PADODO-816597 format. One line per field, with one value per residue (C-alpha): residue number from 1; residue in three letters; x negated, y negated, z negated. Coordinates in Angstrom, 2 decimals. Layout:
residues N
num NUM; ... $
residuo ALA; ... $
east X; ... $
north Y; ... $
up Z; ... $
This chain:
residues 340
num 1; 2; 3; 4; 5; 6; 7; 8; 9; 10; 11; 12; 13; 14; 15; 16; 17; 18; 19; 20; 21; 22; 23; 24; 25; 26; 27; 28; 29; 30; 31; 32; 33; 34; 35; 36; 37; 38; 39; 40; 41; 42; 43; 44; 45; 46; 47; 48; 49; 50; 51; 52; 53; 54; 55; 56; 57; 58; 59; 60; 61; 62; 63; 64; 65; 66; 67; 68; 69; 70; 71; 72; 73; 74; 75; 76; 77; 78; 79; 80; 81; 82; 83; 84; 85; 86; 87; 88; 89; 90; 91; 92; 93; 94; 95; 96; 97; 98; 99; 100; 101; 102; 103; 104; 105; 106; 107; 108; 109; 110; 111; 112; 113; 114; 115; 116; 117; 118; 119; 120; 121; 122; 123; 124; 125; 126; 127; 128; 129; 130; 131; 132; 133; 134; 135; 136; 137; 138; 139; 140; 141; 142; 143; 144; 145; 146; 147; 148; 149; 150; 151; 152; 153; 154; 155; 156; 157; 158; 159; 160; 161; 162; 163; 164; 165; 166; 167; 168; 169; 170; 171; 172; 173; 174; 175; 176; 177; 178; 179; 180; 181; 182; 183; 184; 185; 186; 187; 188; 189; 190; 191; 192; 193; 194; 195; 196; 197; 198; 199; 200; 201; 202; 203; 204; 205; 206; 207; 208; 209; 210; 211; 212; 213; 214; 215; 216; 217; 218; 219; 220; 221; 222; 223; 224; 225; 226; 227; 228; 229; 230; 231; 232; 233; 234; 235; 236; 237; 238; 239; 240; 241; 242; 243; 244; 245; 246; 247; 248; 249; 250; 251; 252; 253; 254; 255; 256; 257; 258; 259; 260; 261; 262; 263; 264; 265; 266; 267; 268; 269; 270; 271; 272; 273; 274; 275; 276; 277; 278; 279; 280; 281; 282; 283; 284; 285; 286; 287; 288; 289; 290; 291; 292; 293; 294; 295; 296; 297; 298; 299; 300; 301; 302; 303; 304; 305; 306; 307; 308; 309; 310; 311; 312; 313; 314; 315; 316; 317; 318; 319; 320; 321; 322; 323; 324; 325; 326; 327; 328; 329; 330; 331; 332; 333; 334; 335; 336; 337; 338; 339; 340 $
residuo SER; ARG; PRO; GLU; GLY; ALA; GLY; ALA; VAL; THR; PRO; LEU; ARG; ALA; ALA; LEU; LEU; ALA; LEU; ALA; ALA; LEU; LEU; ALA; CYS; ALA; PRO; ALA; LEU; ALA; GLN; THR; TYR; TYR; VAL; ASP; ALA; ALA; PHE; GLY; ASP; ASP; GLY; ALA; THR; GLY; ARG; SER; TRP; GLY; GLU; ALA; TYR; ALA; THR; VAL; GLN; ARG; ALA; LEU; GLU; GLU; ALA; ARG; LEU; ALA; ALA; GLY; ALA; GLY; THR; ARG; PRO; ARG; VAL; ASN; VAL; ALA; ALA; GLY; SER; TYR; THR; MET; GLY; VAL; HIS; THR; ILE; ASP; PHE; PRO; VAL; VAL; LEU; VAL; GLY; GLY; TYR; PRO; ALA; GLY; GLY; GLY; PRO; ARG; ASP; ARG; GLY; SER; ASN; GLU; THR; ASN; LEU; GLU; VAL; GLY; LEU; ARG; PHE; GLU; PRO; GLY; ALA; ARG; ALA; SER; ILE; LEU; ASP; GLY; PHE; SER; VAL; THR; GLY; GLY; THR; ALA; LEU; LEU; GLU; ASP; VAL; THR; VAL; ARG; ASN; CYS; ALA; VAL; ARG; GLY; GLY; GLY; VAL; GLY; ILE; LEU; ALA; ARG; ALA; GLY; ARG; ILE; LEU; ARG; ASN; GLU; VAL; SER; LEU; HIS; GLN; ASN; ALA; GLY; ILE; THR; GLY; GLN; THR; PRO; GLY; ASP; ASN; PRO; GLY; LEU; LYS; ASP; CYS; SER; GLY; ARG; ILE; LEU; ILE; GLU; ARG; ASN; TRP; VAL; HIS; ASP; ASN; GLN; ALA; GLU; GLY; ILE; GLU; VAL; GLU; ASP; LEU; ASN; CYS; GLY; LEU; ASP; GLY; GLU; HIS; PRO; VAL; VAL; THR; VAL; ARG; HIS; ASN; ARG; ILE; HIS; ASP; THR; LEU; PRO; ARG; GLN; PRO; GLU; PHE; ASP; ALA; GLY; LEU; VAL; VAL; SER; CYS; CYS; PRO; VAL; VAL; TYR; ASN; ASN; GLU; VAL; VAL; GLY; SER; GLN; GLY; ALA; GLY; VAL; ARG; VAL; TRP; SER; GLY; TYR; SER; VAL; MET; PRO; PRO; ALA; SER; TRP; VAL; SER; PRO; MET; LEU; THR; ASN; LEU; THR; VAL; VAL; GLY; SER; SER; ARG; VAL; ALA; ILE; ASP; PHE; MET; GLN; PRO; GLY; GLY; GLU; LEU; ASN; LEU; THR; ARG; ALA; ILE; LEU; TRP; GLY; ASN; ALA; GLY; GLY; ASP; VAL; GLU; ASP; MET; PRO; ALA; LEU; THR; ASP; VAL; SER; TYR; THR; LEU; SER $
east -132.28; -135.97; -138.15; -141.01; -143.99; -147.68; -147.45; -144.27; -144.46; -142.43; -141.53; -144.03; -146.78; -145.86; -146.21; -149.55; -150.81; -149.66; -151.37; -154.63; -154.62; -153.93; -156.82; -159.15; -158.44; -158.38; -161.48; -163.69; -162.79; -165.15; -167.26; -167.36; -170.50; -170.76; -173.52; -173.86; -176.97; -176.06; -175.15; -176.22; -179.00; -180.49; -180.77; -176.94; -174.54; -173.21; -169.66; -167.94; -168.46; -169.57; -172.14; -173.09; -176.41; -178.49; -179.62; -177.91; -180.80; -180.08; -176.40; -177.35; -179.62; -176.66; -174.29; -176.60; -176.39; -172.62; -172.36; -174.29; -171.26; -169.06; -167.55; -167.79; -168.85; -167.97; -170.26; -168.60; -170.98; -170.52; -171.37; -175.14; -178.15; -179.73; -183.08; -183.66; -185.97; -185.27; -183.02; -181.86; -178.51; -178.02; -175.01; -171.37; -170.73; -168.38; -170.19; -167.80; -168.82; -166.85; -166.26; -166.87; -169.90; -168.85; -166.08; -162.49; -160.21; -162.01; -162.03; -164.53; -164.06; -165.01; -167.67; -170.32; -172.34; -175.70; -177.69; -181.19; -181.82; -182.09; -179.60; -179.89; -177.02; -178.68; -177.03; -175.26; -173.69; -170.52; -167.36; -169.42; -167.99; -169.73; -167.20; -167.41; -171.07; -173.38; -176.21; -179.55; -181.77; -179.30; -177.45; -178.13; -175.37; -176.29; -173.17; -169.47; -169.69; -167.27; -168.61; -165.89; -165.49; -169.23; -171.28; -174.47; -177.25; -180.86; -182.80; -183.43; -180.02; -177.03; -175.08; -176.13; -173.43; -173.56; -170.12; -167.79; -165.73; -166.96; -164.04; -163.62; -167.29; -169.19; -172.50; -174.87; -178.54; -180.08; -183.11; -181.71; -177.96; -175.33; -173.44; -174.65; -172.55; -173.97; -173.19; -176.05; -178.28; -180.41; -179.46; -176.07; -175.31; -176.03; -174.57; -172.70; -169.58; -167.81; -168.44; -166.02; -166.86; -164.34; -165.53; -162.57; -161.80; -165.40; -166.70; -170.11; -171.92; -175.31; -177.04; -180.06; -180.00; -176.42; -173.46; -171.94; -173.65; -171.96; -173.27; -171.15; -172.69; -170.99; -170.52; -170.93; -170.42; -166.77; -165.71; -163.42; -163.09; -163.27; -165.43; -166.09; -163.32; -164.11; -161.05; -159.93; -163.45; -164.70; -168.19; -169.39; -172.62; -174.91; -178.49; -180.20; -183.88; -183.60; -180.68; -180.85; -180.44; -178.74; -174.99; -172.43; -170.83; -172.56; -170.54; -171.30; -169.03; -166.48; -165.48; -162.00; -162.44; -159.43; -158.40; -161.95; -163.01; -166.54; -167.28; -170.39; -172.80; -176.10; -176.43; -173.64; -170.42; -169.97; -172.49; -171.20; -173.42; -170.89; -172.33; -174.09; -176.88; -175.65; -172.36; -170.38; -170.81; -167.90; -166.89; -166.96; -164.53; -164.65; -164.39; -161.22; -161.46; -158.07; -156.92; -160.40; -161.30; -164.75; -165.27; -168.23; -171.07; -174.18; -174.22; -171.51; -168.43; -168.85; -172.07; -172.32; -175.80; -175.68; -174.40; -171.15; -168.54; -165.23; -163.86; -160.55; -159.67; -156.24; -154.78; -158.04; -158.99; -162.37; -162.81; -165.63; -168.45; -171.42; -172.23; -168.69; -166.48; -168.06; -171.50; -172.14; -168.50; -167.91; -166.20; -163.54; -161.88; -158.47; -157.66; -154.21; -152.52; -155.78; -156.56; -159.95 $
north -109.73; -109.03; -111.99; -112.59; -112.43; -112.21; -108.44; -108.43; -107.42; -109.94; -109.32; -111.83; -110.29; -106.83; -108.05; -109.65; -106.45; -104.40; -106.80; -106.69; -102.94; -102.85; -105.31; -103.28; -100.09; -101.74; -101.04; -103.89; -105.32; -104.31; -107.18; -107.99; -109.36; -110.89; -110.72; -112.84; -112.68; -115.87; -118.23; -116.45; -117.22; -114.75; -117.60; -118.06; -116.40; -113.82; -114.10; -115.61; -116.14; -119.66; -118.32; -115.16; -113.40; -113.10; -109.50; -106.27; -105.46; -108.49; -107.56; -103.99; -105.29; -107.10; -104.21; -101.86; -104.11; -104.26; -100.48; -100.15; -101.73; -98.88; -100.38; -99.47; -102.81; -103.61; -105.27; -106.97; -107.49; -109.89; -109.14; -109.17; -106.90; -105.97; -104.16; -102.35; -99.40; -96.17; -97.16; -95.02; -95.63; -93.85; -95.64; -95.86; -98.65; -99.50; -100.93; -102.41; -104.00; -105.68; -109.19; -112.24; -114.42; -117.15; -115.01; -114.27; -111.29; -108.01; -106.72; -103.86; -104.07; -107.64; -107.85; -105.23; -104.88; -103.12; -101.38; -100.44; -98.12; -94.51; -94.43; -91.77; -91.48; -89.66; -88.07; -90.81; -92.29; -90.16; -91.85; -94.28; -95.36; -96.50; -97.96; -99.87; -100.01; -99.17; -97.21; -96.59; -94.19; -91.63; -91.23; -88.56; -87.78; -85.74; -86.38; -86.99; -89.89; -90.95; -92.11; -93.42; -95.68; -95.68; -95.31; -93.42; -93.44; -92.25; -90.49; -86.91; -85.86; -88.23; -87.45; -84.81; -84.02; -81.77; -83.03; -85.80; -86.88; -87.70; -89.31; -91.03; -91.60; -91.58; -89.76; -89.55; -89.20; -87.28; -85.04; -82.27; -82.30; -84.94; -83.94; -81.29; -80.06; -77.66; -76.47; -76.93; -74.07; -71.52; -68.31; -67.05; -65.58; -68.83; -71.44; -74.34; -74.67; -77.24; -79.88; -80.03; -81.24; -82.57; -83.25; -84.77; -86.74; -87.42; -87.88; -86.18; -86.35; -86.26; -84.73; -82.40; -79.00; -79.01; -81.29; -80.18; -77.59; -76.28; -73.85; -72.31; -69.00; -66.71; -69.23; -66.58; -68.77; -69.62; -67.69; -70.48; -70.65; -72.67; -75.49; -76.85; -77.98; -78.94; -80.21; -82.51; -83.13; -83.67; -82.23; -83.17; -82.69; -81.22; -81.05; -78.28; -77.96; -74.15; -73.29; -69.67; -70.53; -73.90; -74.64; -77.44; -76.17; -73.91; -72.31; -69.77; -67.35; -69.45; -72.74; -73.53; -74.57; -75.68; -78.02; -78.72; -79.37; -78.33; -79.47; -79.35; -77.77; -76.85; -73.85; -71.81; -73.55; -72.10; -70.12; -68.09; -66.80; -64.43; -60.97; -59.03; -56.49; -53.83; -54.73; -57.96; -59.79; -59.86; -63.36; -62.72; -64.69; -64.13; -67.37; -68.08; -70.20; -71.72; -74.24; -74.15; -75.31; -74.40; -75.55; -75.84; -74.34; -73.37; -70.14; -68.21; -69.79; -68.06; -66.34; -64.10; -64.06; -61.21; -57.66; -56.91; -59.50; -60.22; -62.41; -64.15; -66.27; -67.70; -70.33; -70.83; -71.85; -70.46; -71.62; -72.10; -71.05; -69.79; -66.93; -65.67; -65.77; -63.87; -62.49; -59.66; -59.36; -57.78; -54.40; -56.02; -58.48; -60.17; -62.47; -63.87; -66.62; -67.24; -68.16; -66.94 $
up 153.88; 153.24; 152.44; 154.84; 152.51; 153.38; 154.00; 156.01; 159.61; 161.59; 165.21; 166.25; 164.17; 165.50; 169.07; 168.36; 166.67; 169.64; 172.11; 170.15; 170.15; 173.84; 174.56; 172.37; 174.43; 177.89; 180.07; 181.11; 184.55; 187.34; 188.65; 192.34; 194.04; 197.54; 200.11; 203.20; 205.34; 207.17; 204.35; 201.13; 198.67; 196.22; 193.71; 193.69; 191.21; 193.73; 192.33; 195.33; 199.01; 198.34; 195.89; 197.85; 197.62; 200.80; 200.30; 199.31; 197.03; 194.89; 194.60; 193.58; 190.90; 189.26; 189.99; 188.05; 184.97; 185.29; 185.67; 182.44; 180.63; 181.80; 184.98; 188.67; 190.33; 193.92; 196.46; 199.49; 202.37; 205.31; 208.88; 209.78; 209.49; 206.17; 205.99; 202.77; 203.44; 201.43; 198.55; 195.64; 193.87; 190.54; 189.19; 190.33; 192.90; 195.76; 198.79; 201.44; 204.78; 207.52; 206.13; 208.29; 207.63; 205.25; 203.80; 204.89; 205.58; 206.22; 209.82; 210.46; 214.22; 214.55; 211.77; 212.27; 209.07; 209.63; 206.89; 208.09; 205.24; 204.05; 201.19; 198.37; 195.90; 193.05; 189.95; 188.12; 191.27; 190.99; 192.35; 194.46; 197.84; 201.02; 203.44; 206.69; 207.59; 210.52; 208.85; 210.48; 208.67; 207.30; 204.04; 201.45; 198.97; 195.93; 193.81; 194.15; 196.68; 199.47; 202.84; 205.10; 208.19; 208.82; 211.96; 210.98; 213.50; 213.51; 210.78; 209.90; 208.49; 209.03; 205.95; 203.31; 200.79; 197.74; 196.66; 197.82; 200.84; 204.31; 206.14; 209.50; 210.38; 213.63; 213.28; 216.19; 217.33; 214.41; 214.36; 212.27; 211.62; 211.85; 208.70; 206.20; 203.32; 200.82; 197.34; 194.83; 193.72; 195.54; 193.67; 194.95; 191.54; 189.66; 191.93; 190.45; 192.68; 190.54; 193.29; 196.21; 199.68; 202.28; 205.79; 207.64; 210.85; 211.85; 215.40; 215.41; 218.76; 220.34; 217.40; 217.56; 215.88; 214.55; 214.60; 211.30; 209.08; 205.86; 203.37; 200.69; 199.74; 197.25; 194.42; 191.71; 188.64; 188.96; 192.03; 193.15; 196.96; 198.98; 197.84; 201.36; 203.72; 207.30; 209.22; 211.96; 213.34; 216.89; 217.46; 220.95; 222.99; 220.36; 221.70; 219.81; 219.44; 219.55; 221.83; 220.87; 217.19; 216.73; 217.27; 217.21; 214.03; 211.53; 208.66; 205.97; 204.16; 202.30; 203.91; 205.09; 208.71; 210.68; 213.49; 214.80; 218.35; 219.59; 223.16; 225.24; 222.80; 224.45; 222.09; 220.60; 219.86; 216.34; 214.40; 211.46; 208.66; 207.18; 206.92; 204.18; 204.44; 201.91; 200.14; 199.67; 196.36; 193.94; 194.93; 198.66; 200.79; 204.58; 206.68; 208.60; 211.73; 212.46; 215.14; 216.70; 220.18; 221.64; 225.24; 227.53; 225.30; 227.19; 225.21; 223.41; 221.79; 218.40; 217.26; 214.19; 212.70; 210.10; 210.09; 208.31; 207.42; 209.10; 211.88; 211.16; 214.17; 214.68; 217.07; 218.91; 222.43; 223.64; 227.20; 229.70; 227.42; 229.47; 227.10; 226.63; 223.60; 220.65; 220.15; 217.60; 216.85; 213.43; 213.20; 211.02; 213.41; 213.26; 216.19; 216.84; 218.87; 220.77; 224.36; 225.68 $
């Protein structure tokens, strides 16, 4: 048998070396901070419900420091109202509301958590999450951010997304649009379409101008389509400022749009910017509207705004719209399995 000298690797030493290597490679654990308007104190540590901060601003100050160490901190917020003004977040963070005052199991239905704030998630906030709040003042998303289970009320634009996921929200009473999704860049030939936007299972109602507006024009850099998906949304009672121009749902050339319900729009039900003046760009993808219901619009169900383009409409119900079914129908039209 081999003698166990100073240089020999025993089973115990091998295990210790493996553990040390694992610990050296392991990421730092994300810190959780707690906020409680009823029982918190900004002079506390913020590391438990018993030591909760009183304001979200104080928790975000500490979260910024923690994010600088390479983690994505979490901020748990108890029921109550929190006034912050316009607040910019430029680091990854998870903000979660719906906890009872004093701490305990999360229940969004019983513990309304109000943020009176205009939130701006700037570059650097990729992978952030906003979950379980009533937000007054609107939320602007400029990076890969998820907004879910929120009620967003008031403000100019309810949710503005250039990338990210907008899931299971109620968005109402906005001056411009309830939800706006747009790929970055103004020049169609130079757009950066690496960001993906998913707008899913939202209830968007009583908004002015548009309920949901998505822009995805040409995407010339990578030619990958689609980069915007709009599905399983209810868009009710849009109150346009310009009934001849605004609509419940506005889409451009590329998005995947399926299983959406547009009811009671006081303008057009759906407005499609899908044409081209001279010739289609190389990356052209015509929109397809699938499993679409448009009922009770004061104007037309589907309105095309530019010459050219195509209409692909399948499994749709267009019913009881005062202006008829389609205005400025393109010459290239494919309609199937549709009631009108």
